[in-house]
N, C-alpha and C positions, 0 to 999 in steps of 0.2 A: 258777210253783209246780210242782214235780215231782209225778207221779201218786201216789206214796206219801204225800207231805205232804198232797195234796188229799184222799186217802182218810181220813187221820187227822183232818183238819179237819172233813170231813163227818161222821165218826163222833162227834166231840166236839160238833158242832152238833146232831146228832140226839139225843144224850144230854141236851144243854141243853134242847131242846124237850120231851123226855119229862119231865125233872125240873121244868120251870117252864112248863107249858102256857099258863097265863093270861098270864104275862109275854111269852112268845114270840108269842102271838096278838095281844096289845096292840101290840107292836113291828111285827109283820107287817101289821097293819091300816094303820098310818101309812106304812110303807114302800111298800105297794101303792098307797095313795091319794095318796101324795106329801106331803111336808112343805115348804111353800113357804119361800123365802128370807124372813127376817124373823121366822119363828116362833121361839118361845122354848121350849127343852126344859129342864125342871128335874128334878133327881134329889136324893133324900134317902137317906142311908145312916145306919142306926142300929145300932151295934155293941152286943152284949150289955153292959149295965151302963154305957153311955156315952150322952151326949146326942146327939140327931140332928145331922147335918151336912148342909146343903143347898147346892147350887150350881146354876147355870143357864148356858145358852149361847144366844146368838142365832144361828140358822142362817144361814150365809153361802153364797155360790155355790160356793166351794171344798169345803164340807161336802157339798153336793148332788152334786158331781162324784165325791167319794170314795164316797158311798153308791151311786152308779150303778156305779162300778167294782167294788165289792163284790158288788152284785147280779149283775153280769155274770160273776163268778167262781163263783158257787154255783148249782147247779140249784134251781129253785123246787120246793118240796115242802110 
């Protein structure tokens, strides 16, 4: 990633953290403590005026490797 793209990404990440502090802290908690293979992550999205839609995924080794690569790309803050 070139430096300009990295700066834009970090700016967007900081804005996300500012706009959604509880969600960012929730995610950070599990990224820091680790999510073991076999864990299930579930998410529900409710659009205005629509029924909720829920999905889930079972964490695989490849997912853990991707998360580690992303952690290595971003300064911890």
